[in-house]
N, C-alpha and C positions, 0 to 999 in steps of 0.2 A: 291184432294191429301192432306193428313194430314201432317202438318208441325210440326216437333218435335223440341221443343225449348231446348237449352242448360240449364243445371241446373242453377237456379237463383243465381247470385252472390250477396253477402251481401254487398250492397254499403254503409251501415252505417259504415263499417270498412275501414280502410285506404287501405287495399288490394283491395277493390272494387272501389276505386276512378277512376282508368283508365276506367273501364267499364261505370260508370255513366257519366263521361265527354265525352267519345266517343258517347254515346247515345244522349247527349244534342247537341253535334256538328252536328250529323246527322239529328236530328229533327229540329234544326235551319236551316240547309241547305235546307231541304225539305220545310220548311215554307217560307224561303226567295225566293226560286225558284218559289213557287206558286205566291208570291206577285209580283215578277218581271215579270212573264209570263202573269199575268192577263191583259186583254185588258182595255182600258180606260173606256169602258162601264162596264165591270166586277168590276172595282175599286169601283163602286158604288152599287154593289149587296148587297142585305140584307144577313146577316149571321144569324145563329141560336141564336146568342146573340141579344136580342131585341133592344138594343140601337145602335148597331153597323152595319155598312156596312163594306165591305172588307177593305177600307181605314182606318177605325177606328181600325180594328184588328192590322194593321201596327202601328198605333199610340199607341195602348195599349202596344204592344211589345217593342216599343221604350221607352215609359214611364217607363215600368217595368225595362228594362236594365239600363236605366239612373239612376233610383232609387237604383238599386242593386250596381251600381258603387259608389254611395254615401254612402251606408251602409258599403261597404268594406273600403272606405277611412276614414269614421267615426271610425270604429273599429281600423284601422291601427294607427290612431292618438290618440286613447284613449279618444275621446271627449265624453261629456255627452250625454245620450240618453233620449228621452221622454218616458212617460208611453205608453205601447202598445195601439194602437187605437182600437183593437179588430176586429174580422172578420165580425161583424154585419154591420159595415160601409164600409167594404172593397169593396163589389160589386158595390154599388152606387157610391162611391168616384172614383174608377178606371174607371167605366163606363163613367162617365162624363169627367174625365181628358183626356181620349183618344180622345174625340171630339175636344179638343183644337188643335190637329195636322191637322184638316181640313184646318186651316189657312196656313199650310205650303205646298209648292209645292210637289207633289207626289214623285219625284225623290230625292228631298232633304230629305224627311222622310226616304226613303229607304237607302240613303247614311249615314244618322245619325244612323239608326238602325244597319247596318253592322259595322260601326265604333265602336259603343258602345258594340255590341256583342263581337267583337274581343277583346276589352279591358276586358270585363267581363270574357271571357274564360281564358284570361291570369291570372286573379286573381284566378280562380278555379285551373288552372295548378300549381300555386305557393303555394297553401295551404299546410302546413305542416301536419304531422300526428296528432299533438295536435290540430291544428285548424280544421281539418277534423272531428275529433271525439268529440271534446269538445267546440271549439270556444273560447269564444262566439262572434258571429257576430250580430250586431244589425239589427232588422227588425221592421219597423215601425208598422206593424199590429199585429204580434204575439210575439214580444219581442226578446231578444237575442236567437240565435240558433246555433248549431254546423255547421261547413262548409258543411257537407253532406246534411243538410236540405236546405241550400241556393241552392245547386245544384239540389236537388230533386224538389223544388218548380219550378225551371226553366224547368225541364223535364216535370212536369205536365202541365205547361203553354203551351209549344210548342207542346206536344203530343195531347192535347185536342183541342187546337186552330187549329192544322193541320186538325183535323176532321171537325171543323167548316169551315175552308177555303175550303176544298175539297167539302163540302156540298154546300157552297155558289157559288162555281165556276162550279157546275154541274158535278163534278168528283165523282167516287166511294169513298165514305167516310169510313174511317177506322182509327184505331189507330194501329200503328206499333206493331207487336207481342212482340218483346223483350222489348220494352219500356213499354208496358202495363203490362207485366209480372213483370218487375222490380218494377213498381209502386204499385203493389197490397198491400203490407204491408202499404204503405203510405196512401192509400185510406181509411184505417180504422182510421188513424189519422185525415184525412180530415172529415170523419164522425163525429169524436169527436168535432172538432172545428166549425162544422156547425150544431151541435145539438142544438135544440131549446127547452130548458127545460120546458118552459111554456106550450108547446104542449104535454108534457108527464105527466101532472098532474094526480096523482093516477094510473099511468100505472105501471104494473109489467110484463115485457115481456122478454122472452128468445128467441133469434132468431139464427138459424143456417144458416151459409152461406157457400156453396160449390162453389169453383171456379176451373175451368179447366185450371190450369196453368202448368208450367213445373213440379210442385210438386203435382198437383192435390189435392189441400188443403181444409181443413175445418177450419172455424172460429166460435167463439161464441160471440154474441153481447148481452149484458144485459142492460135493462132499468129498473132502480129501484130508487125510491126516487128522481126523476128528474135528475139522473146522467146516462150517457152512459159509459159503460166499454166494453172492448173487449180483446180477447185472442185467440191464435191458438187452434184448436181442436174442436171436435164435442160436442154439448151440449147433456146432457142425456135426458132431457124432454123439447124439444123446443115447443114454442107455434106456431111457423111457421118456415119454412125453405125456403131458396132461393138457386137456382142453376144457375150459370152463366158461359158462356164462358168468358175467361179472359178479352178480350177487351171490352165486353159488361158491365162487372162489373165496369170498370173505367168510362165509359160513364154514367152508372146508378148513380154512386155516385156524379158525376158532374151535374146530373139532365139534361143531354142532351137527354137521352132516358130512358124509363122505361123498363129496360131489365130484363132478368132472368125469370125463372119459379118458381112460388110460390107453396108451399105445406103446408098442415096443415090448421090451422084456417085462413079463408079468412079475418075475422075481424082483427085478429092480424097482418096479412101481410099488410092490408090497413093502420092500425094505425101506423105500423113501417114506412111505406113509407112517412108518413106525418110529421115526426119528425125533418126535416132538412130544414134550409133556404138556398136559392140559393146565390152563390157568382159569 
């Protein structure tokens, strides 16, 4: 049976705030339920994230929520911020910090996670229109961002890690349809910040990306002079094209799966896939 998604809500605008927060709350609930229902044996199951078992996924989500509470308080008080650390260091740093929670009793980790998430969602609820669209709210890795980006980062985290957890727990693995559809425009931003320019030396590529979303959309990604740019719409003369189901696109950008169907130059498609580092 084909599922018809509602038209995508623009969650970068204040009118879309309720939709984005609703999706975050649902994804968190799904995630938390998976963690609570896992057996003691499953608590130690390996996840698709190389460093992490299921227990470490819980540690990471707690670590992230705790950090976000600090960001909001830091912005609230107008305290100084450090220079952004950059996404190159993000994956390794958060991968290791999650392991610290192995020292904490399982049910205490989950108690802390539920408490921190509740406080974090309160911050999201209280964001004004100006804070939602302009911020700026500090973020240690990417620098100050508007409120909607803080919420979008959380939706990315829960949605993709729900796929990880389902996979680790032997359940059918998927990313919820409305969440993945909402995240599509943000996935191009993720491409941009995980782009490795040193891998693009002397490359001049135009890639078309078709995604079966609520809007059945097309995007153009350009690689030129060591810079990645993107915009909505079909390219005129692409070197390669990719076509994706919506949820498969999100997992591909996160490098969980190599999804989609490639068309055009096989060499160009292969070159494009190798231009990103993992977080």
